[in-house]
Every structure is written in structure tokens, then in C-alpha cells.
TITI-623594 format. One record per residue: x, y, z of N, C-alpha, C in turn; residue in three letters. Coordinates in Angstrom, 1 decimal. Atoms other than C-alpha are relative to their C-alpha. Layout:
N
(seba (X, Y, Z), (X, Y, Z), (X, Y, Z), "ALA")
...
//
This chain:
144
(seba (0.3, 0.0, 1.4), (-4.4, -21.9, -1.1), (0.3, 1.5, -0.5), "UNK")
(seba (-0.1, -1.2, 0.8), (-3.3, -19.2, -3.7), (-0.7, 0.0, -1.2), "UNK")
(seba (0.8, -0.2, 1.3), (-5.2, -17.8, -6.6), (0.2, 1.3, -0.7), "UNK")
(seba (0.0, -1.3, 0.7), (-4.9, -15.0, -9.2), (-1.3, 0.2, -0.6), "UNK")
(seba (1.2, -0.3, 0.6), (-7.9, -13.2, -10.1), (0.1, 1.2, -0.8), "UNK")
(seba (-0.2, -1.1, 1.1), (-8.2, -10.8, -13.0), (-1.3, 0.7, -0.1), "UNK")
(seba (1.3, -0.8, 0.0), (-11.1, -8.3, -12.4), (0.1, 1.1, 1.0), "UNK")
(seba (-0.2, -1.2, -0.9), (-11.9, -5.2, -10.7), (0.0, -0.4, 1.4), "UNK")
(seba (-0.2, 0.5, -1.4), (-10.6, -5.5, -7.1), (-1.2, 0.4, 1.0), "UNK")
(seba (1.0, -0.3, -0.8), (-13.5, -3.7, -5.5), (-1.2, -0.7, -0.2), "UNK")
(seba (1.2, 1.0, 0.5), (-16.2, -5.7, -7.5), (0.2, -1.4, 0.7), "UNK")
(seba (-0.4, 1.3, -0.7), (-14.4, -8.9, -6.4), (-0.1, 0.1, 1.5), "UNK")
(seba (0.2, 0.2, -1.5), (-14.1, -8.0, -2.7), (-1.4, 0.2, 0.4), "UNK")
(seba (1.4, -0.1, -0.4), (-17.8, -7.2, -2.6), (-0.7, -1.2, -0.1), "UNK")
(seba (0.5, 1.4, 0.0), (-18.5, -10.7, -3.5), (0.4, -0.9, 1.1), "UNK")
(seba (-0.6, 1.0, -0.9), (-16.5, -12.1, -0.7), (-0.5, 0.2, 1.5), "UNK")
(seba (0.6, -0.1, -1.4), (-17.6, -12.9, 2.9), (0.9, 0.7, 0.9), "UNK")
(seba (-1.1, -0.8, -1.2), (-16.4, -11.0, 6.0), (1.1, -0.9, 0.4), "UNK")
(seba (-1.0, 0.5, -0.9), (-13.1, -11.8, 7.5), (0.5, -1.4, -0.6), "UNK")
(seba (-0.4, 1.1, 0.5), (-11.7, -14.3, 5.0), (1.5, 0.1, -0.5), "UNK")
(seba (-1.4, 0.0, 0.3), (-8.3, -13.0, 4.3), (1.1, 0.3, 1.2), "UNK")
(seba (-0.9, -0.3, -1.0), (-5.2, -13.1, 6.4), (0.9, 1.2, -0.2), "UNK")
(seba (-0.7, -1.3, 0.5), (-3.3, -10.4, 4.2), (-0.2, 0.2, -1.3), "UNK")
(seba (0.0, -0.3, 1.3), (-3.4, -8.6, 1.2), (1.3, 0.9, -0.5), "UNK")
(seba (-1.2, -0.8, 0.4), (-0.4, -7.0, -0.7), (-0.2, 0.3, -1.5), "UNK")
(seba (0.2, -0.6, 1.4), (-0.8, -4.6, -3.7), (0.7, 1.3, -0.1), "UNK")
(seba (-0.5, -1.2, 0.4), (0.7, -1.8, -5.5), (-0.9, 0.7, -1.0), "UNK")
(seba (0.9, -0.7, 0.9), (-2.1, 0.4, -7.0), (0.5, 0.9, -0.9), "UNK")
(seba (-0.4, -1.2, 0.8), (-1.9, 2.7, -9.8), (-0.4, 1.3, 0.7), "UNK")
(seba (0.4, -1.3, -0.7), (-1.9, 6.3, -8.3), (0.5, 1.2, -0.7), "UNK")
(seba (-0.5, -1.3, 0.4), (-1.4, 9.9, -9.3), (0.1, 0.2, -1.5), "UNK")
(seba (0.0, -0.4, 1.5), (-1.9, 9.5, -13.0), (1.6, -0.3, -0.5), "UNK")
(seba (-1.5, 0.2, 0.4), (1.9, 8.3, -13.3), (0.0, -0.8, -1.2), "UNK")
(seba (0.0, 0.9, 1.3), (0.9, 5.7, -15.9), (-1.1, 0.5, -0.6), "UNK")
(seba (1.2, -0.4, 0.6), (-1.4, 6.2, -18.5), (-0.8, -1.4, -0.4), "UNK")
(seba (0.8, 1.3, 0.3), (-4.2, 3.5, -18.9), (-1.0, 0.3, -1.1), "UNK")
(seba (0.9, -0.2, 1.0), (-5.8, 5.1, -21.9), (-1.4, 0.1, 0.3), "UNK")
(seba (1.6, 0.0, -0.3), (-9.2, 5.5, -20.1), (-0.1, 1.1, 1.3), "UNK")
(seba (0.1, -0.9, -1.0), (-10.5, 7.8, -17.4), (-0.2, -0.8, 1.3), "UNK")
(seba (0.0, 0.7, -1.2), (-10.2, 5.1, -14.9), (0.7, 0.5, 1.2), "UNK")
(seba (-0.5, -0.3, -1.3), (-9.6, 5.7, -11.3), (-0.2, -0.9, 1.0), "UNK")
(seba (0.2, 0.9, -1.1), (-9.2, 3.6, -8.1), (-0.5, 0.9, 1.1), "UNK")
(seba (0.7, -0.6, -1.0), (-11.4, 4.6, -5.3), (0.7, -0.7, 1.3), "UNK")
(seba (-0.8, 0.6, -0.8), (-8.9, 4.1, -2.5), (-0.9, -0.1, 1.4), "UNK")
(seba (0.8, 0.1, -1.2), (-11.5, 4.7, 0.3), (-0.8, -1.2, -0.1), "UNK")
(seba (0.8, 1.3, 0.3), (-13.9, 2.0, -1.0), (0.8, -1.1, 0.2), "UNK")
(seba (-0.8, 1.2, 0.1), (-11.0, -0.4, -1.6), (0.4, -0.3, 1.5), "UNK")
(seba (-0.4, 0.2, -1.4), (-9.8, 0.2, 2.2), (-1.2, -0.7, 0.7), "UNK")
(seba (1.2, 0.5, -0.7), (-13.4, -0.4, 3.4), (-0.2, -1.4, -0.3), "UNK")
(seba (0.2, 1.4, 0.4), (-13.7, -3.6, 1.5), (1.0, -1.1, 0.4), "UNK")
(seba (-1.1, 0.6, -0.6), (-10.3, -4.8, 2.4), (-0.1, -0.2, 1.5), "UNK")
(seba (0.1, 0.2, -1.6), (-11.0, -4.1, 6.2), (-1.2, -1.0, 0.3), "UNK")
(seba (1.3, 0.8, -0.2), (-14.5, -5.9, 5.9), (0.7, -1.5, -0.2), "UNK")
(seba (-0.5, 1.3, 0.5), (-12.6, -9.0, 4.2), (1.1, -0.6, 0.7), "UNK")
(seba (-1.2, 0.3, -0.7), (-9.6, -9.0, 6.4), (-0.3, -0.7, 1.4), "UNK")
(seba (0.1, 0.6, -1.2), (-9.2, -11.4, 9.4), (0.3, 1.0, 1.2), "UNK")
(seba (-0.6, -0.8, -1.1), (-9.0, -9.6, 12.9), (1.6, -0.6, 0.2), "UNK")
(seba (-1.3, 0.4, -0.1), (-5.2, -9.7, 13.4), (0.6, 0.2, -1.5), "UNK")
(seba (-0.5, -0.1, 1.3), (-4.7, -9.5, 9.5), (0.6, 1.4, -0.4), "UNK")
(seba (-0.7, -1.2, 0.3), (-2.7, -7.0, 7.5), (-0.2, 0.3, -1.4), "UNK")
(seba (0.0, -0.3, 1.3), (-2.9, -5.1, 4.2), (1.1, 1.0, -0.3), "UNK")
(seba (-1.1, -0.8, 0.3), (0.2, -3.9, 2.7), (-0.1, 0.7, -1.4), "UNK")
(seba (0.1, -0.8, 1.4), (0.4, -1.2, 0.0), (1.2, 0.7, -0.4), "UNK")
(seba (-1.2, -0.7, 0.6), (3.3, -0.2, -2.0), (-0.4, 1.1, -1.0), "UNK")
(seba (0.4, -1.2, 0.8), (2.8, 3.4, -3.2), (0.9, 1.2, 0.3), "UNK")
(seba (-0.9, -1.1, 0.0), (4.5, 6.7, -3.8), (-0.9, 1.1, -0.4), "UNK")
(seba (0.5, -1.5, 0.3), (3.7, 10.4, -4.6), (0.5, 0.6, -1.3), "UNK")
(seba (-0.3, -0.5, 1.3), (3.7, 12.0, -7.8), (0.6, 1.4, 0.4), "UNK")
(seba (-0.4, -1.3, -0.1), (5.6, 15.3, -8.2), (-0.5, 0.7, -1.1), "UNK")
(seba (0.5, -0.9, 1.0), (3.9, 18.0, -10.1), (0.1, 1.3, 0.4), "UNK")
(seba (-0.2, -1.7, -0.4), (4.5, 21.8, -10.2), (1.0, 0.0, 1.1), "UNK")
(seba (-1.0, 0.0, -1.1), (7.6, 21.1, -7.9), (-0.6, -0.3, 1.5), "UNK")
(seba (0.5, 0.5, -1.3), (5.5, 19.6, -5.2), (-0.6, -1.3, 0.2), "UNK")
(seba (0.4, 1.4, -0.3), (4.4, 16.2, -3.8), (-1.5, 0.0, 0.1), "UNK")
(seba (1.5, 0.2, 0.1), (0.8, 15.0, -4.3), (-0.6, -0.4, 1.4), "UNK")
(seba (0.4, 0.5, -1.3), (0.5, 13.6, -0.6), (-0.8, -1.1, -0.2), "UNK")
(seba (0.9, 1.3, 0.1), (-1.3, 10.6, -1.9), (0.2, -0.9, 1.1), "UNK")
(seba (-0.3, 1.1, -1.2), (0.5, 8.3, 0.6), (-0.5, 0.5, 1.4), "UNK")
(seba (0.5, -0.5, -1.3), (-0.4, 10.6, 3.5), (-1.3, -0.1, 0.1), "UNK")
(seba (1.4, 0.0, 0.1), (-3.9, 11.0, 2.5), (-0.5, -1.5, 0.2), "UNK")
(seba (0.2, 1.5, -0.2), (-4.2, 7.1, 2.2), (0.0, -0.5, 1.4), "UNK")
(seba (-0.3, 0.3, -1.2), (-2.8, 6.6, 5.6), (-1.1, 0.6, 1.0), "UNK")
(seba (1.1, -0.7, -0.8), (-5.2, 9.2, 7.2), (-1.3, -0.7, -0.1), "UNK")
(seba (1.5, 0.3, 0.3), (-8.4, 8.2, 5.5), (-0.1, -1.5, 0.5), "UNK")
(seba (0.3, 1.5, -0.5), (-7.8, 4.3, 6.2), (0.0, 0.0, 1.5), "UNK")
(seba (0.0, -0.1, -1.5), (-7.1, 5.0, 9.9), (-1.0, 0.6, 0.5), "UNK")
(seba (1.1, -0.8, -0.7), (-9.5, 7.8, 10.7), (-1.5, -0.4, -0.7), "UNK")
(seba (1.3, 0.2, 0.6), (-12.3, 6.9, 8.2), (-0.4, -1.4, 0.1), "UNK")
(seba (0.3, 1.3, 0.3), (-12.2, 3.1, 8.0), (0.3, -0.8, 1.4), "UNK")
(seba (-0.4, 0.7, -1.3), (-10.6, 1.8, 11.4), (1.2, -0.7, -0.1), "UNK")
(seba (-1.3, 0.7, 0.2), (-7.4, 0.3, 10.1), (0.9, 0.6, 1.1), "UNK")
(seba (-1.1, -0.5, -0.6), (-4.3, 0.9, 12.3), (1.3, -0.1, -0.8), "UNK")
(seba (-1.4, 0.1, 0.8), (-0.9, 1.8, 10.7), (1.0, -0.8, 0.9), "UNK")
(seba (-1.0, 0.8, -0.8), (1.5, -0.9, 12.0), (1.4, 0.6, -0.3), "UNK")
(seba (-1.4, -0.5, 0.3), (4.5, 0.4, 10.0), (0.0, 0.6, -1.4), "UNK")
(seba (-0.4, -0.7, 1.3), (5.6, 2.6, 7.1), (1.4, -0.3, -0.2), "UNK")
(seba (-1.4, 0.3, 0.4), (8.7, 1.2, 5.4), (0.3, 0.7, -1.3), "UNK")
(seba (-0.4, -0.6, 1.2), (10.7, 2.4, 2.7), (0.6, -1.1, -1.0), "UNK")
(seba (-0.4, 1.0, 0.9), (11.2, 0.3, -0.5), (0.8, 0.6, -0.9), "UNK")
(seba (-0.9, -0.7, 0.7), (14.3, 1.4, -2.3), (0.1, -0.9, -1.2), "UNK")
(seba (0.1, 0.7, 1.2), (14.1, 0.4, -6.0), (1.5, 0.0, -0.5), "UNK")
(seba (-1.3, 0.2, 0.7), (17.6, -0.8, -7.2), (0.2, -0.2, -1.4), "UNK")
(seba (0.0, 0.2, 1.4), (18.6, -0.5, -10.6), (-1.2, 0.7, -0.9), "UNK")
(seba (1.1, -0.6, 0.6), (15.4, 1.5, -11.4), (-0.4, 1.4, 0.5), "UNK")
(seba (0.1, -1.2, -0.5), (15.9, 5.0, -10.4), (-1.2, 0.8, -0.6), "UNK")
(seba (1.0, -0.8, 0.6), (13.1, 7.5, -10.7), (0.3, 1.2, -0.6), "UNK")
(seba (-0.4, -1.3, 0.7), (13.0, 10.9, -12.3), (1.1, 0.9, 0.9), "UNK")
(seba (-0.9, -0.9, -0.7), (15.6, 13.4, -11.4), (0.1, 1.3, -0.8), "UNK")
(seba (0.0, -1.5, 0.6), (15.7, 17.2, -11.8), (1.3, 0.6, 0.6), "UNK")
(seba (-1.0, -0.7, -0.5), (18.3, 19.6, -11.3), (-0.3, 0.8, 1.3), "UNK")
(seba (0.4, -0.7, -1.1), (16.3, 21.2, -8.7), (-0.7, -0.7, 1.1), "UNK")
(seba (0.6, 1.1, -1.1), (15.1, 18.1, -6.6), (0.9, -1.1, 0.2), "UNK")
(seba (-0.5, 1.0, -0.1), (16.2, 15.1, -5.2), (-0.2, -1.1, -0.9), "UNK")
(seba (0.3, 1.3, 0.8), (16.4, 11.7, -7.0), (-1.1, -0.8, 0.6), "UNK")
(seba (1.2, 0.8, -0.7), (13.2, 9.7, -6.4), (0.3, -1.4, -0.5), "UNK")
(seba (-0.3, 1.2, 0.3), (14.2, 6.1, -6.2), (-0.5, -1.2, 1.1), "UNK")
(seba (0.5, 0.7, -1.1), (11.9, 4.8, -3.4), (-1.6, 0.0, -0.2), "UNK")
(seba (1.6, 0.0, -0.3), (8.0, 4.0, -2.6), (0.1, -0.3, 1.3), "UNK")
(seba (0.1, 0.3, -1.3), (6.6, 3.5, 0.5), (-0.9, -1.4, 0.1), "UNK")
(seba (0.6, 1.1, -0.2), (5.3, 0.3, 1.9), (-0.8, 0.2, 1.4), "UNK")
(seba (0.8, -0.2, -1.1), (2.4, 0.9, 4.3), (-0.6, -1.2, 0.5), "UNK")
(seba (0.6, 1.2, -0.7), (1.4, -1.9, 6.6), (-1.1, 0.3, 0.9), "UNK")
(seba (1.1, -0.2, -1.1), (-2.0, -1.6, 8.1), (-0.5, -1.2, 0.6), "UNK")
(seba (0.4, 1.1, -0.7), (-3.4, -4.0, 10.6), (-1.5, 0.4, 0.6), "UNK")
(seba (1.5, -0.1, -0.5), (-7.0, -4.8, 11.6), (0.0, -0.6, 1.5), "UNK")
(seba (0.1, 0.7, -1.5), (-7.3, -5.3, 15.4), (1.3, 0.1, 0.5), "UNK")
(seba (-1.4, 0.2, -0.7), (-4.5, -6.5, 17.5), (0.6, -1.0, -0.6), "UNK")
(seba (-0.8, 1.1, 0.5), (-1.9, -8.7, 15.8), (0.9, -0.7, 1.2), "UNK")
(seba (-0.5, 0.6, -1.1), (-0.6, -11.1, 18.5), (1.3, -0.1, -0.1), "UNK")
(seba (-1.3, 0.4, 0.4), (2.6, -12.2, 16.9), (0.6, 0.6, -1.4), "UNK")
(seba (-0.6, -0.6, 1.2), (4.9, -10.7, 14.2), (1.4, -0.4, 0.0), "UNK")
(seba (-1.3, 0.5, 0.1), (8.1, -12.4, 13.1), (0.6, 0.9, -1.0), "UNK")
(seba (-0.8, -0.7, 1.0), (10.3, -9.9, 11.6), (1.4, -0.4, -0.5), "UNK")
(seba (-1.3, 0.5, 0.3), (13.3, -12.2, 11.5), (0.1, -0.3, -1.5), "UNK")
(seba (0.0, 0.5, 1.3), (12.3, -13.4, 8.1), (0.1, 1.2, -0.9), "UNK")
(seba (0.1, -1.0, 0.8), (12.1, -10.0, 6.8), (1.2, 1.0, 0.0), "UNK")
(seba (-1.3, -0.9, -0.2), (15.5, -8.5, 8.2), (1.1, -0.2, -1.0), "UNK")
(seba (-1.2, 0.0, 1.2), (18.4, -7.6, 5.7), (1.2, 0.0, 1.0), "UNK")
(seba (-1.2, 0.0, -0.8), (21.6, -8.4, 7.5), (0.9, 1.3, -0.2), "UNK")
(seba (-0.9, -1.2, 0.1), (23.8, -5.3, 8.2), (1.1, -0.1, 0.8), "UNK")
(seba (-1.2, 0.1, -0.9), (27.0, -4.6, 9.8), (-0.5, 0.5, 1.5), "UNK")
(seba (0.3, -0.3, -1.5), (25.0, -3.5, 13.0), (-0.9, -1.0, 0.6), "UNK")
(seba (0.7, 1.0, -0.7), (23.1, -6.6, 13.4), (0.8, -0.8, 1.0), "UNK")
(seba (-0.8, 0.7, -1.2), (23.8, -8.5, 16.6), (0.2, -1.3, 0.0), "UNK")
//
């Protein structure tokens, strides 16, 4: 069963019992890249804790996220999220994939590379017995 819930994600997760979700997939607001006309911020650590608690053993949480460039340096939000979810919460990082945004290139500067991607962080809780990657594979000239 699928459902769409419109409310604060952390408040919603706190009302849920332990180990009820097989997977979660989300792309949170990060690094003030978008303006929400409020002082609102997402507590990534508490979100990770609540997702860990409500995810079944063997389940995954997928996060689509990137890093802001400010004063010619990356924010490292993606790296911080990976380390804190693994070290402070108990998730395992199953994989870090690159999502290339076709037709929607990011900012470009004469002194930097063009930003046209985000990361897909795939965290797992416990040991995942199976993973069928075939449904996710994109055919290439190197495929056998």
C-alpha cells in the first residue's frame, strides 16, 4: 500500500511503530539552496534516527542530495550526512550513486566545473539478503 502524507516528516515518523517500512526515498531541502521564506531547517540527525527506528532490518533509505558551493568551496553536507548516519546512528552505507540531471544543468562559473549532478546515498539497516540490480541497470555498450 502506498500513501502520501503532508506533514513534518520527523513528527510523522515519531508517531509510527518500530520497523514498519521496507524503504524510504526522499530529497530533502539542504544548504539554503531554496528559499522557504522561514527559518525552517531539517534536523538530518533526528530524521536519520527516526528512519532507522521505523525501517525494517534489511530495509533501505535512499537520499538524493547535493552540496552547495559558497565562497568557492563545497559545503560537505553529503559527506557529513554519510558519516553521521553511519557513525552516530548505525546505518550502513550500501552505495553512493551519481544522479546526472539531464536538461537541468546547475550553476556554472568561469572558475569552476559545471554542477549537473546530485548524489543518491543508499543506506541499509542490518544485512540485506538480496538486491536485484538488474531492474536498475542502464544498458551500455559495455553490458554483456
